[in-house]
C-alpha positions as CSV (number, residue, x, y, z in Angstrom):
1,M,17.2,65.7,18.2
2,K,15.1,68.8,17.6
3,K,12.1,67.1,16.0
4,P,11.6,64.6,18.8
5,T,12.1,67.4,21.3
6,I,9.4,69.5,19.6
7,L,7.1,66.5,19.4
8,L,7.5,65.8,23.1
9,L,6.8,69.4,23.9
10,L,3.6,69.4,21.8
11,M,2.5,66.2,23.5
12,A,3.1,67.8,26.9
13,L,1.2,70.9,26.0
14,A,-1.7,68.7,24.8
15,C,-1.8,66.9,28.1
16,C,-1.9,70.2,29.9
17,G,-5.0,71.3,27.9
18,F,-3.4,73.4,25.2
19,S,-4.6,73.3,21.6
20,G,-5.2,75.7,18.7
21,T,-8.3,76.9,20.5
22,V,-6.9,77.2,24.0
23,K,-4.5,80.1,24.7
24,K,-3.3,79.1,28.2
25,Q,-3.8,76.2,30.5
26,I,-7.3,75.8,31.8
27,P,-7.1,75.2,35.5
28,D,-8.9,72.4,37.3
29,R,-11.9,73.6,39.3
30,L,-13.0,76.3,36.9
31,V,-16.7,77.1,37.2
32,V,-19.0,79.6,35.4
33,L,-22.1,80.7,37.2
34,T,-24.9,82.0,35.0
35,F,-28.4,83.3,36.0
36,D,-31.4,83.5,33.8
37,D,-34.5,85.7,33.5
38,A,-33.6,88.7,35.7
39,T,-35.5,87.5,38.8
40,A,-35.7,89.9,41.7
41,S,-33.7,87.6,44.0
42,Q,-30.7,87.8,41.7
43,Y,-30.2,91.4,42.9
44,S,-31.4,91.0,46.5
45,V,-29.9,87.6,47.3
46,V,-27.5,86.4,44.7
47,A,-25.3,89.4,44.0
48,P,-24.6,90.1,47.7
49,L,-23.6,86.5,48.3
50,L,-21.3,86.4,45.2
51,K,-19.6,89.6,46.4
52,E,-19.2,88.0,49.8
53,F,-17.3,85.1,48.3
54,G,-15.5,87.1,45.6
55,F,-17.1,85.2,42.8
56,G,-17.9,86.3,39.3
57,A,-21.1,85.5,37.4
58,T,-23.1,86.3,34.3
59,F,-26.7,87.5,34.5
60,F,-28.8,86.8,31.3
61,I,-31.4,89.5,31.1
62,C,-34.8,89.4,29.5
63,E,-38.1,91.1,30.3
64,F,-39.9,87.9,31.2
65,P,-43.6,88.0,30.3
66,P,-46.1,88.8,31.6
67,H,-45.0,90.1,34.9
68,F,-41.6,91.7,34.3
69,T,-42.8,95.0,35.8
70,D,-43.7,93.3,39.1
71,T,-40.6,94.2,41.1
72,S,-41.4,91.5,43.7
73,K,-40.6,89.0,41.0
74,Y,-38.1,90.6,38.6
75,M,-35.4,93.2,38.6
76,N,-35.9,96.6,37.2
77,W,-33.3,98.2,34.9
78,R,-31.8,100.3,37.6
79,Q,-31.0,97.1,39.5
80,I,-29.7,95.5,36.4
81,R,-27.4,98.5,35.8
82,E,-26.1,98.1,39.4
83,L,-25.1,94.5,38.7
84,G,-22.9,95.8,35.9
85,R,-21.4,98.4,38.2
86,M,-20.7,95.7,40.7
87,G,-18.5,94.0,38.1
88,F,-20.8,91.2,37.0
89,E,-21.5,90.4,33.4
90,V,-24.9,91.5,32.0
91,A,-25.8,89.4,29.0
92,N,-28.5,88.9,26.5
93,H,-31.4,86.4,27.0
94,T,-33.7,88.1,24.3
95,R,-36.4,90.7,25.0
96,N,-39.2,88.4,26.2
97,H,-37.9,84.8,26.1
98,P,-39.4,83.4,22.9
99,P,-38.3,80.0,21.3
100,V,-35.7,81.6,19.1
101,S,-35.6,78.7,16.5
102,K,-39.2,79.7,15.5
103,L,-38.3,83.4,14.9
104,T,-37.4,84.9,11.5
105,K,-34.0,86.4,11.2
106,Q,-35.3,90.0,11.6
107,E,-37.5,89.0,14.6
108,L,-34.4,87.5,16.3
109,I,-32.3,90.5,15.5
110,G,-35.1,92.7,17.1
111,Q,-35.1,90.5,20.2
112,L,-31.3,90.8,20.6
113,E,-31.1,94.5,19.8
114,Y,-33.8,95.4,22.3
115,I,-31.6,94.2,25.1
116,E,-28.5,95.7,23.5
117,H,-30.2,99.1,23.4
118,R,-31.5,98.9,26.9
119,C,-28.0,98.1,28.1
120,D,-26.6,101.0,26.1
121,S,-29.1,103.4,27.5
122,S,-28.3,102.1,31.1
123,G,-24.6,102.5,30.7
124,I,-24.0,98.8,30.6
125,T,-21.3,97.3,28.3
126,R,-22.7,95.8,25.1
127,P,-23.5,92.1,25.7
128,V,-21.1,89.6,24.2
129,S,-22.8,86.5,25.7
130,F,-26.2,85.0,25.0
131,A,-28.3,82.2,26.5
132,Y,-30.8,80.3,24.4
133,P,-34.3,80.6,26.1
134,G,-35.4,77.1,27.0
135,Y,-32.2,75.8,25.4
136,D,-34.0,76.1,22.0
137,L,-31.3,75.7,19.4
138,S,-30.9,76.1,15.7
139,L,-28.0,76.8,13.3
140,P,-29.7,79.9,11.8
141,V,-29.8,81.4,15.3
142,L,-26.1,80.6,15.8
143,E,-25.3,82.3,12.5
144,V,-27.1,85.5,13.6
145,L,-25.3,85.5,16.9
146,A,-22.0,85.2,15.0
147,E,-22.9,88.0,12.6
148,K,-23.7,90.3,15.6
149,G,-20.4,89.6,17.3
150,Y,-21.5,87.4,20.2
151,R,-18.6,85.5,21.6
152,F,-20.3,82.9,23.8
153,A,-23.7,81.3,23.9
154,R,-24.9,79.0,26.6
155,A,-27.1,76.0,26.0
156,G,-28.0,72.9,28.1
157,G,-26.9,69.3,27.9
158,S,-25.9,68.5,31.5
159,R,-22.2,68.0,30.7
160,A,-18.9,69.9,31.0
161,Y,-17.8,72.4,28.4
162,D,-14.7,71.2,26.4
163,P,-13.2,74.2,24.6
164,Q,-11.4,71.9,22.2
165,T,-14.6,70.2,20.9
166,D,-17.6,72.4,21.8
167,H,-18.3,75.5,19.7
168,P,-18.3,78.7,21.8
169,L,-21.8,79.5,20.7
170,L,-23.0,76.1,21.9
171,I,-21.6,75.9,25.5
172,P,-23.3,73.1,27.5
173,S,-24.4,73.6,31.1
174,W,-26.2,71.9,34.0
175,A,-29.4,73.4,35.3
176,M,-29.7,73.9,39.1
177,N,-32.9,73.5,41.0
178,A,-34.0,72.7,44.6
179,D,-34.0,69.0,44.1
180,N,-30.9,68.1,42.3
181,K,-28.1,68.6,44.8
182,P,-26.5,65.2,44.0
183,L,-26.3,66.1,40.3
184,M,-24.7,69.5,41.1
185,M,-22.1,67.9,43.4
186,E,-21.3,65.4,40.6
187,A,-21.1,68.3,38.1
188,F,-18.5,70.1,40.2
189,Q,-16.2,67.1,39.9
190,E,-16.2,67.4,36.1
191,A,-14.2,70.7,36.2
192,R,-10.8,69.0,35.4
193,D,-8.6,67.9,32.6
194,G,-9.3,71.1,30.5
195,K,-13.0,71.0,30.9
196,I,-15.1,73.7,32.5
197,V,-18.4,73.4,34.5
198,V,-21.1,75.9,33.5
199,L,-24.3,76.2,35.6
200,T,-27.7,77.5,34.6
201,I,-29.4,79.1,37.7
202,H,-32.7,80.9,37.9
203,G,-34.2,82.6,41.0
204,V,-32.7,82.1,44.5
205,P,-35.6,81.7,45.1
206,D,-37.7,81.9,41.9
207,I,-41.2,83.0,42.9
208,E,-42.9,82.7,39.6
209,H,-41.2,79.4,38.5
210,P,-40.8,77.2,41.5
211,W,-39.8,74.2,39.4
212,V,-36.4,75.9,38.7
213,T,-36.1,77.6,42.1
214,T,-32.9,77.3,44.3
215,P,-33.4,77.9,48.0
216,P,-31.0,80.6,49.3
217,E,-29.6,78.3,52.0
218,L,-28.8,75.7,49.4
219,F,-27.2,78.3,47.1
220,R,-25.0,79.5,50.0
221,E,-24.0,75.9,50.7
222,Y,-22.8,75.5,47.1
223,L,-20.8,78.8,47.3
224,E,-19.2,77.7,50.6
225,Y,-18.3,74.4,49.0
226,L,-16.7,76.1,46.0
227,A,-14.8,78.5,48.2
228,A,-13.6,75.8,50.6
229,N,-12.3,73.6,47.7
230,R,-10.6,76.5,45.9
231,F,-12.7,76.6,42.8
232,K,-12.2,79.6,40.5
233,V,-15.7,81.0,39.8
234,I,-16.0,83.4,36.8
235,A,-18.4,85.0,34.3
236,L,-18.9,83.5,30.9
237,R,-17.1,86.4,29.2
238,D,-14.0,85.6,31.3
239,L,-13.5,82.4,29.3
240,S,-11.8,84.7,26.7
241,N,-8.8,84.6,29.0
242,Y,-8.4,81.0,28.3
243,I,-9.9,80.4,24.8
244,R,-9.0,81.7,21.3
245,I,-12.6,82.5,20.5
246,K,-12.2,83.4,16.8
247,K,-10.2,80.3,16.1
248,A,-12.6,78.1,18.0
249,A,-15.6,79.6,16.2
250,K,-13.9,78.9,12.8
251,T,-12.5,75.5,13.4
252,I,-15.1,73.7,15.6
253,V,-18.1,72.5,13.6
254,P,-21.3,73.3,15.5
255,D,-23.1,70.1,16.6
256,L,-26.7,70.6,17.7
257,N,-27.0,66.9,18.4
258,K,-24.2,66.9,21.0
259,K,-26.6,67.8,23.8
260,L,-26.3,65.1,26.4
261,R,-23.3,63.5,27.9
262,N,-22.0,60.3,26.2
């Protein structure tokens, strides 16, 4: 009787979302909010709204060229440091947003270490998460991230993250903008059955890149929806509460072609 009982238990755990790469049940309605490029509105608009709703988030920092020093468009490092003090994750988006697949290994390391050093000098915890600029992917980049101890890396793909099949350095996400509300609402419904919804968001608004802007009133509408429907909203680093990162990194084969939903 013991073997069938164990088998049934394993089957039950699998149905609940457990596997060798999942340490505890992943709840339905789990969402990760990530923000790219250090736009000024992420400090002035986004952070206060997230605190109001009690939501976590990850801010992927770079010194976006050529106008990073224009504080009407981008955060300064004092503001970035304050995001960390507010409890948000400050993460690495390279120094100046290059297509990383075209960099040499040393150039890539230099891009990563610039942000790491700026974080260190600002009293910000060393980044453990990375976002590929422009969703530009390559296996050599992934290998460097692994060597440097990054735990998570966010890509694109417009589909939910499945911790049992997606490598933690190739986490898919949906990109938000002013015109894709129906897609965003559909995406939220994918946060079930062990899958996690990750969103890429830029400025709220994004003054320099209006094609990826999100109006503040629309962003608040999304937050109100998530709160009303009891979504759990976290930073990317918080996925380590649910996922065995080292095991996932070793056992899941990175698949650069698995970009779009089937």
